[in-house]
Structure formats: structure tokens, C-alpha cells
py3Dmol code that shows the C-alpha trace and the ligand (Angstrom):
import py3Dmol

protein = """\
ATOM      1  CA  MET A   1      78.970 262.307-162.852  1.00  0.00           C
ATOM      2  CA  LYS A   2      76.844 264.777-164.767  1.00  0.00           C
ATOM      3  CA  PRO A   3      73.119 264.448-164.048  1.00  0.00           C
ATOM      4  CA  ILE A   4      71.084 262.790-166.798  1.00  0.00           C
ATOM      5  CA  LEU A   5      67.873 264.578-167.711  1.00  0.00           C
ATOM      6  CA  TYR A   6      65.153 262.628-169.487  1.00  0.00           C
ATOM      7  CA  GLY A   7      63.120 265.179-171.347  1.00  0.00           C
ATOM      8  CA  TYR A   8      61.123 266.156-174.376  1.00  0.00           C
ATOM      9  CA  GLU A   9      62.405 269.005-176.541  1.00  0.00           C
ATOM     10  CA  TYR A  10      59.191 271.064-176.393  1.00  0.00           C
ATOM     11  CA  SER A  11      58.265 270.328-172.782  1.00  0.00           C
ATOM     12  CA  VAL A  12      57.685 273.459-170.743  1.00  0.00           C
ATOM     13  CA  TYR A  13      58.536 271.547-167.570  1.00  0.00           C
ATOM     14  CA  CYS A  14      61.850 270.346-168.968  1.00  0.00           C
ATOM     15  CA  ARG A  15      62.625 273.902-169.984  1.00  0.00           C
ATOM     16  CA  ILE A  16      62.194 274.991-166.338  1.00  0.00           C
ATOM     17  CA  VAL A  17      64.837 272.471-165.254  1.00  0.00           C
ATOM     18  CA  LEU A  18      67.158 273.449-168.114  1.00  0.00           C
ATOM     19  CA  ALA A  19      66.887 277.136-167.207  1.00  0.00           C
ATOM     20  CA  VAL A  20      67.684 276.383-163.568  1.00  0.00           C
ATOM     21  CA  CYS A  21      70.676 274.244-164.635  1.00  0.00           C
ATOM     22  CA  HIS A  22      71.799 277.086-166.907  1.00  0.00           C
ATOM     23  CA  GLU A  23      71.623 279.590-164.050  1.00  0.00           C
ATOM     24  CA  LYS A  24      73.547 277.263-161.743  1.00  0.00           C
ATOM     25  CA  GLY A  25      76.097 276.375-164.422  1.00  0.00           C
ATOM     26  CA  VAL A  26      75.219 272.674-164.197  1.00  0.00           C
ATOM     27  CA  PRO A  27      75.707 270.705-167.426  1.00  0.00           C
ATOM     28  CA  VAL A  28      73.355 267.769-167.974  1.00  0.00           C
ATOM     29  CA  ASP A  29      73.329 264.807-170.323  1.00  0.00           C
ATOM     30  CA  TRP A  30      70.023 265.001-172.175  1.00  0.00           C
ATOM     31  CA  VAL A  31      68.052 261.900-173.145  1.00  0.00           C
ATOM     32  CA  GLU A  32      65.172 262.717-175.475  1.00  0.00           C
ATOM     33  CA  VAL A  33      61.888 260.968-174.655  1.00  0.00           C
ATOM     34  CA  ASN A  34      58.493 261.915-176.002  1.00  0.00           C
ATOM     35  CA  PRO A  35      56.009 261.098-173.235  1.00  0.00           C
ATOM     36  CA  PHE A  36      53.093 261.403-175.630  1.00  0.00           C
ATOM     37  CA  THR A  37      54.246 258.214-177.376  1.00  0.00           C
ATOM     38  CA  GLU A  38      54.676 255.987-174.258  1.00  0.00           C
ATOM     39  CA  PRO A  39      58.362 255.227-174.820  1.00  0.00           C
ATOM     40  CA  VAL A  40      59.229 251.614-174.006  1.00  0.00           C
ATOM     41  CA  GLY A  41      60.812 251.290-170.542  1.00  0.00           C
ATOM     42  CA  TYR A  42      60.427 254.963-169.612  1.00  0.00           C
ATOM     43  CA  ARG A  43      58.043 254.228-166.739  1.00  0.00           C
ATOM     44  CA  GLU A  44      61.096 252.883-164.886  1.00  0.00           C
ATOM     45  CA  HIS A  45      62.189 256.519-164.679  1.00  0.00           C
ATOM     46  CA  HIS A  46      58.764 258.073-164.266  1.00  0.00           C
ATOM     47  CA  PRO A  47      55.828 255.873-163.224  1.00  0.00           C
ATOM     48  CA  PHE A  48      53.364 258.473-164.536  1.00  0.00           C
ATOM     49  CA  ASN A  49      55.118 258.685-167.923  1.00  0.00           C
ATOM     50  CA  ARG A  50      55.780 262.427-167.715  1.00  0.00           C
ATOM     51  CA  VAL A  51      58.899 264.452-168.325  1.00  0.00           C
ATOM     52  CA  PRO A  52      61.276 265.508-166.867  1.00  0.00           C
ATOM     53  CA  ALA A  53      63.022 262.814-164.856  1.00  0.00           C
ATOM     54  CA  LEU A  54      66.504 263.129-163.395  1.00  0.00           C
ATOM     55  CA  GLN A  55      69.179 260.539-162.704  1.00  0.00           C
ATOM     56  CA  HIS A  56      72.185 261.712-160.710  1.00  0.00           C
ATOM     57  CA  ASP A  57      74.578 258.851-160.018  1.00  0.00           C
ATOM     58  CA  ASP A  58      72.415 256.340-158.098  1.00  0.00           C
ATOM     59  CA  PHE A  59      69.745 258.924-157.237  1.00  0.00           C
ATOM     60  CA  ALA A  60      66.585 259.067-159.331  1.00  0.00           C
ATOM     61  CA  LEU A  61      64.116 261.931-159.031  1.00  0.00           C
ATOM     62  CA  TYR A  62      60.998 263.060-160.875  1.00  0.00           C
ATOM     63  CA  GLU A  63      58.691 266.077-160.465  1.00  0.00           C
ATOM     64  CA  THR A  64      60.022 269.400-161.701  1.00  0.00           C
ATOM     65  CA  THR A  65      59.855 271.268-158.404  1.00  0.00           C
ATOM     66  CA  ALA A  66      61.765 268.538-156.589  1.00  0.00           C
ATOM     67  CA  ILE A  67      64.354 268.378-159.375  1.00  0.00           C
ATOM     68  CA  CYS A  68      64.892 272.151-159.385  1.00  0.00           C
ATOM     69  CA  ARG A  69      65.291 272.303-155.600  1.00  0.00           C
ATOM     70  CA  TYR A  70      67.733 269.411-155.740  1.00  0.00           C
ATOM     71  CA  ILE A  71      69.826 271.085-158.449  1.00  0.00           C
ATOM     72  CA  ASP A  72      69.821 274.345-156.519  1.00  0.00           C
ATOM     73  CA  ASP A  73      70.721 272.670-153.207  1.00  0.00           C
ATOM     74  CA  VAL A  74      73.363 270.240-154.461  1.00  0.00           C
ATOM     75  CA  PHE A  75      75.334 272.296-156.945  1.00  0.00           C
ATOM     76  CA  PRO A  76      77.253 275.376-155.862  1.00  0.00           C
ATOM     77  CA  GLY A  77      76.755 277.169-159.165  1.00  0.00           C
ATOM     78  CA  ARG A  78      78.989 279.822-160.636  1.00  0.00           C
ATOM     79  CA  SER A  79      77.730 283.306-161.008  1.00  0.00           C
ATOM     80  CA  LEU A  80      74.633 283.773-158.871  1.00  0.00           C
ATOM     81  CA  GLN A  81      74.857 286.226-155.985  1.00  0.00           C
ATOM     82  CA  PRO A  82      73.627 284.929-153.566  1.00  0.00           C
ATOM     83  CA  ASN A  83      74.439 281.480-154.833  1.00  0.00           C
ATOM     84  CA  THR A  84      70.933 280.077-154.515  1.00  0.00           C
ATOM     85  CA  LEU A  85      67.611 280.324-156.289  1.00  0.00           C
ATOM     86  CA  GLN A  86      65.681 279.956-153.023  1.00  0.00           C
ATOM     87  CA  PRO A  87      65.269 283.035-150.843  1.00  0.00           C
ATOM     88  CA  THR A  88      66.347 282.909-147.219  1.00  0.00           C
ATOM     89  CA  ASP A  89      63.610 285.338-146.222  1.00  0.00           C
ATOM     90  CA  LEU A  90      60.857 283.002-145.050  1.00  0.00           C
ATOM     91  CA  ARG A  91      57.949 284.979-146.458  1.00  0.00           C
ATOM     92  CA  GLN A  92      59.600 285.249-149.870  1.00  0.00           C
ATOM     93  CA  ARG A  93      60.351 281.524-149.693  1.00  0.00           C
ATOM     94  CA  ALA A  94      56.690 280.828-148.969  1.00  0.00           C
ATOM     95  CA  ARG A  95      55.650 283.121-151.845  1.00  0.00           C
ATOM     96  CA  MET A  96      58.019 281.274-154.170  1.00  0.00           C
ATOM     97  CA  ALA A  97      56.459 277.936-153.178  1.00  0.00           C
ATOM     98  CA  GLN A  98      52.976 279.416-153.595  1.00  0.00           C
ATOM     99  CA  ILE A  99      53.635 280.727-157.100  1.00  0.00           C
ATOM    100  CA  ILE A 100      55.146 277.409-158.199  1.00  0.00           C
ATOM    101  CA  ALA A 101      52.081 275.587-156.855  1.00  0.00           C
ATOM    102  CA  VAL A 102      49.732 278.041-158.602  1.00  0.00           C
ATOM    103  CA  VAL A 103      51.593 277.513-161.868  1.00  0.00           C
ATOM    104  CA  ASP A 104      51.303 273.727-161.610  1.00  0.00           C
ATOM    105  CA  ALA A 105      47.683 273.698-160.496  1.00  0.00           C
ATOM    106  CA  TYR A 106      46.138 276.516-162.545  1.00  0.00           C
ATOM    107  CA  VAL A 107      48.495 277.945-165.175  1.00  0.00           C
ATOM    108  CA  TYR A 108      49.840 274.952-167.072  1.00  0.00           C
ATOM    109  CA  TRP A 109      46.651 273.611-168.575  1.00  0.00           C
ATOM    110  CA  PRO A 110      44.923 276.760-169.897  1.00  0.00           C
ATOM    111  CA  LEU A 111      47.963 278.829-170.847  1.00  0.00           C
ATOM    112  CA  VAL A 112      50.120 276.043-172.258  1.00  0.00           C
ATOM    113  CA  ARG A 113      47.951 273.102-173.189  1.00  0.00           C
ATOM    114  CA  GLN A 114      44.958 275.076-174.410  1.00  0.00           C
ATOM    115  CA  VAL A 115      46.269 278.403-175.743  1.00  0.00           C
ATOM    116  CA  PHE A 116      49.866 277.629-176.731  1.00  0.00           C
ATOM    117  CA  SER A 117      49.331 274.071-177.899  1.00  0.00           C
ATOM    118  CA  HIS A 118      46.416 274.953-180.141  1.00  0.00           C
ATOM    119  CA  ARG A 119      47.486 278.388-181.400  1.00  0.00           C
ATOM    120  CA  VAL A 120      51.250 277.832-181.804  1.00  0.00           C
ATOM    121  CA  PHE A 121      52.453 274.269-181.362  1.00  0.00           C
ATOM    122  CA  GLY A 122      49.722 272.451-183.297  1.00  0.00           C
ATOM    123  CA  PRO A 123      50.100 274.535-186.465  1.00  0.00           C
ATOM    124  CA  ARG A 124      53.887 274.253-186.216  1.00  0.00           C
ATOM    125  CA  MET A 125      53.541 270.473-186.133  1.00  0.00           C
ATOM    126  CA  GLY A 126      50.875 270.384-188.832  1.00  0.00           C
ATOM    127  CA  GLU A 127      48.186 269.359-186.343  1.00  0.00           C
ATOM    128  CA  PRO A 128      44.590 270.632-186.356  1.00  0.00           C
ATOM    129  CA  VAL A 129      43.695 273.722-184.292  1.00  0.00           C
ATOM    130  CA  ASP A 130      40.740 273.626-181.920  1.00  0.00           C
ATOM    131  CA  GLU A 131      39.511 277.229-181.583  1.00  0.00           C
ATOM    132  CA  ALA A 132      37.174 276.249-178.747  1.00  0.00           C
ATOM    133  CA  GLU A 133      40.168 275.066-176.692  1.00  0.00           C
ATOM    134  CA  ILE A 134      41.942 278.378-177.316  1.00  0.00           C
ATOM    135  CA  GLN A 135      38.909 280.419-176.276  1.00  0.00           C
ATOM    136  CA  ALA A 136      38.422 278.289-173.150  1.00  0.00           C
ATOM    137  CA  GLY A 137      42.095 278.705-172.257  1.00  0.00           C
ATOM    138  CA  LEU A 138      41.961 282.472-172.761  1.00  0.00           C
ATOM    139  CA  ALA A 139      38.847 282.768-170.600  1.00  0.00           C
ATOM    140  CA  ALA A 140      40.471 280.699-167.857  1.00  0.00           C
ATOM    141  CA  ALA A 141      43.706 282.690-168.108  1.00  0.00           C
ATOM    142  CA  LYS A 142      42.178 286.019-167.026  1.00  0.00           C
ATOM    143  CA  PRO A 143      41.469 285.263-163.339  1.00  0.00           C
ATOM    144  CA  ILE A 144      44.734 283.318-163.103  1.00  0.00           C
ATOM    145  CA  LEU A 145      46.792 286.238-164.405  1.00  0.00           C
ATOM    146  CA  ALA A 146      44.847 288.576-162.115  1.00  0.00           C
ATOM    147  CA  ALA A 147      45.752 286.395-159.136  1.00  0.00           C
ATOM    148  CA  LEU A 148      49.415 286.310-160.167  1.00  0.00           C
ATOM    149  CA  GLU A 149      49.379 290.088-160.653  1.00  0.00           C
ATOM    150  CA  GLY A 150      48.228 290.290-157.029  1.00  0.00           C
ATOM    151  CA  LEU A 151      51.089 288.053-155.897  1.00  0.00           C
ATOM    152  CA  ALA A 152      53.837 289.665-158.011  1.00  0.00           C
ATOM    153  CA  SER A 153      56.315 291.669-155.982  1.00  0.00           C
ATOM    154  CA  GLY A 154      56.562 294.641-158.363  1.00  0.00           C
ATOM    155  CA  GLU A 155      60.338 294.350-157.964  1.00  0.00           C
ATOM    156  CA  ALA A 156      62.738 292.933-160.550  1.00  0.00           C
ATOM    157  CA  TYR A 157      61.710 289.331-159.911  1.00  0.00           C
ATOM    158  CA  ILE A 158      58.436 287.684-159.124  1.00  0.00           C
ATOM    159  CA  VAL A 159      58.929 287.415-155.334  1.00  0.00           C
ATOM    160  CA  GLY A 160      61.375 290.271-154.789  1.00  0.00           C
ATOM    161  CA  SER A 161      64.753 291.645-155.774  1.00  0.00           C
ATOM    162  CA  GLN A 162      66.347 288.175-155.998  1.00  0.00           C
ATOM    163  CA  ILE A 163      65.743 285.716-158.809  1.00  0.00           C
ATOM    164  CA  THR A 164      64.201 282.449-157.601  1.00  0.00           C
ATOM    165  CA  LEU A 165      62.909 279.117-158.839  1.00  0.00           C
ATOM    166  CA  ALA A 166      59.464 280.711-159.197  1.00  0.00           C
ATOM    167  CA  ASP A 167      60.722 282.992-161.975  1.00  0.00           C
ATOM    168  CA  PHE A 168      61.627 280.013-164.141  1.00  0.00           C
ATOM    169  CA  HIS A 169      58.516 278.009-163.291  1.00  0.00           C
ATOM    170  CA  LEU A 170      56.246 280.872-164.271  1.00  0.00           C
ATOM    171  CA  GLY A 171      58.534 282.293-166.957  1.00  0.00           C
ATOM    172  CA  ALA A 172      58.607 279.112-169.030  1.00  0.00           C
ATOM    173  CA  MET A 173      54.802 279.030-169.101  1.00  0.00           C
ATOM    174  CA  ILE A 174      54.431 282.734-169.868  1.00  0.00           C
ATOM    175  CA  ASP A 175      56.919 282.438-172.728  1.00  0.00           C
ATOM    176  CA  TYR A 176      54.695 279.837-174.391  1.00  0.00           C
ATOM    177  CA  PHE A 177      51.524 281.820-173.625  1.00  0.00           C
ATOM    178  CA  VAL A 178      52.836 285.028-175.232  1.00  0.00           C
ATOM    179  CA  ALA A 179      53.949 283.092-178.320  1.00  0.00           C
ATOM    180  CA  ALA A 180      50.212 283.217-179.084  1.00  0.00           C
ATOM    181  CA  GLY A 181      49.150 286.721-180.171  1.00  0.00           C
ATOM    182  CA  GLU A 182      46.120 286.651-177.882  1.00  0.00           C
ATOM    183  CA  GLY A 183      48.335 285.688-174.946  1.00  0.00           C
ATOM    184  CA  ALA A 184      50.802 288.511-175.623  1.00  0.00           C
ATOM    185  CA  ARG A 185      47.936 291.023-175.796  1.00  0.00           C
ATOM    186  CA  MET A 186      46.332 289.708-172.623  1.00  0.00           C
ATOM    187  CA  LEU A 187      49.551 289.932-170.618  1.00  0.00           C
ATOM    188  CA  GLN A 188      49.655 293.686-171.320  1.00  0.00           C
ATOM    189  CA  ASP A 189      46.599 294.104-169.071  1.00  0.00           C
ATOM    190  CA  TYR A 190      48.739 293.134-166.065  1.00  0.00           C
ATOM    191  CA  PRO A 191      51.411 295.802-165.477  1.00  0.00           C
ATOM    192  CA  LYS A 192      53.482 294.068-162.804  1.00  0.00           C
ATOM    193  CA  LEU A 193      53.577 290.790-164.731  1.00  0.00           C
ATOM    194  CA  SER A 194      54.392 292.624-167.971  1.00  0.00           C
ATOM    195  CA  GLU A 195      57.286 294.476-166.377  1.00  0.00           C
ATOM    196  CA  TRP A 196      58.586 291.300-164.744  1.00  0.00           C
ATOM    197  CA  TRP A 197      58.358 289.381-168.032  1.00  0.00           C
ATOM    198  CA  SER A 198      60.077 292.121-170.029  1.00  0.00           C
ATOM    199  CA  GLY A 199      63.086 291.762-167.723  1.00  0.00           C
ATOM    200  CA  LEU A 200      63.177 287.982-167.423  1.00  0.00           C
ATOM    201  CA  LYS A 201      62.794 287.143-171.096  1.00  0.00           C
ATOM    202  CA  GLY A 202      66.157 288.696-171.986  1.00  0.00           C
ATOM    203  CA  ARG A 203      68.087 286.527-169.558  1.00  0.00           C
ATOM    204  CA  ASP A 204      70.546 284.120-171.186  1.00  0.00           C
ATOM    205  CA  SER A 205      69.019 281.156-169.353  1.00  0.00           C
ATOM    206  CA  MET A 206      65.625 281.954-170.868  1.00  0.00           C
ATOM    207  CA  ILE A 207      66.908 282.692-174.369  1.00  0.00           C
ATOM    208  CA  ASP A 208      69.214 279.682-174.587  1.00  0.00           C
ATOM    209  CA  THR A 209      66.587 277.201-173.379  1.00  0.00           C
ATOM    210  CA  ASN A 210      63.717 278.420-175.563  1.00  0.00           C
ATOM    211  CA  PRO A 211      62.548 275.371-177.525  1.00  0.00           C
ATOM    212  CA  LEU A 212      61.069 277.650-180.200  1.00  0.00           C
ATOM    213  CA  LYS A 213      64.240 279.621-180.880  1.00  0.00           C
ATOM    214  CA  ASN A 214      64.805 277.788-184.149  1.00  0.00           C
ATOM    215  CA  PRO A 215      62.152 278.576-186.735  1.00  0.00           C
ATOM    216  CA  GLY A 216      59.849 275.599-187.184  1.00  0.00           C
TER     217      GLY A 216
END
"""
ligand_1 = """\
20
LIG
N 53.946 267.212 -162.297
C 54.906 267.034 -163.366
C 54.271 267.509 -164.661
C 55.169 267.258 -165.865
C 54.371 267.271 -167.160
O 53.135 267.332 -167.173
N 55.099 267.180 -168.269
C 54.437 267.103 -169.546
C 55.282 267.725 -170.640
S 55.433 269.473 -170.416
C 54.239 265.654 -169.914
O 55.075 264.826 -169.652
N 53.096 265.359 -170.536
C 52.792 264.035 -170.990
C 51.329 263.739 -170.947
O 50.551 264.626 -170.578
O 50.965 262.615 -171.270
C 56.177 267.817 -163.049
O 56.103 268.800 -162.315
O 57.250 267.414 -163.500
"""
view = py3Dmol.view(width=600, height=400)
view.addModel(protein, "pdb")
view.setStyle({"model": 0}, {"cartoon": {"style": "trace"}})
view.addModel(ligand_1, "xyz")
view.setStyle({"model": 1}, {"stick": {}})
view.zoomTo()
view.show()
């Protein structure tokens, strides 16, 4: 059976899973849930009421990193060479895990929830903008981007010449960040990240899964 993905249209975390599924050629059945409204019964799928959550036959899984690794491990995929989004080189594998952890711990809140949500998403949804949140997010973003610039490989992808799960984890967040003018300008200060992003953003899996592709 096709995996079922419980997700919210604008969720950056769901977009990571969708991009990975796109790369692996794995179709999913999408069930729309908005976690910000406490959907009735959804905690059965995710006890912390977040998205995404995956159901694959009798196997239920939540947490984006776990879901992406599962998709990559279980499905053979179609076109990737090598046919995995996890490097076999152990140091690159460790770097991939590190970047994903950095994204979850330090990137998501300032870049997405402070800068993107208040500069781009709020106005799109007719919600009030909190300039203080944007400025706090931009201030926090600088040392985080500097750290990621230090970790970036300088090759085509974030940990080396092979695309990995870390590209999608970071790429989904950067895409939202640069949707804000201040975010796009700030990224230019980081040459390795800018070069990496200019390559990744044109990938079909990134374009096709962009929740903002339709004008709002
Ligand atoms: N640790 C979770 C984080 C997922 C997450 O925070 N998702 C957001 C949407 S992008 C959410 O569900 N937010 C609901 C809320 O904050 O109440 C994961 O990796 O899947």
C-alpha cells in the first residue's frame, strides 16, 4: 500500500518529506491536517500534535528525520545514482546527521517561525505582522548561517558531491527564509550556502513541493 502522510499544506517539515518522496519516486496519499487547530483524533497519529506523521501499512511513524530515513531505506527509488539519500562515507553521513540536527535545533524557529511566518506567511493569510519577531529572527539567523557556512562542503550539495537528506532538511527552511527580502539579502553574505542554494532550488523535487508556488 502507498504510505499515508498526514500533513499541513504550508508545513516546512512536511515539505521535507514530500521532497524526499519526490526524489525517491514514492507516491503518498496525503491527509490534510492543520496542527494549529488541534484536529480531533489526530493525537492518535502524533501525540505531540505536530505534522508530519506517516502510516505505512501497519507501521506508524512520526518525526521528520525518522520518516525520511525510513522512506530512503525502504523504497528503492527510481532515478537516484547512487540509489540512496544517505552517504556511505561515514564522515559525510555524520555531517548529514549534524546538519539535520542543527536545522531542527537552531534554524527552524528564527528563520521559519520568526522571519518567514511574520514577513511572508502572516500577510498572505491576512494576519498581523510582528516586526519585533522578524528583527529577532534576523539577528538570530546570522550566527546560525555562519555556522552552516562553516559546515557546507563547497561542493554541489551540502555535505559533498552527492545529494542527501540534509539538502532537503535545510533547503526547505532556506526556501522559506529567502521568501522574505531580508532573508534573501542575508543569504548573499554566505558564498558557499548561496552557491549551494542556487543549485538546489532548481531541482524538480524542490519546485514541485513548494507550498508557495501558487500565488496567494
Ligand atoms: N520535531 C518535529 C517537528 C515538526 C513540526 O514542528 N511541525 C510543525 C509544522 S512545520 C507543527 O506541526 N507545528 C504545530 C505547532 O507548533 O503547534 C519533526 O521533526 O517532525
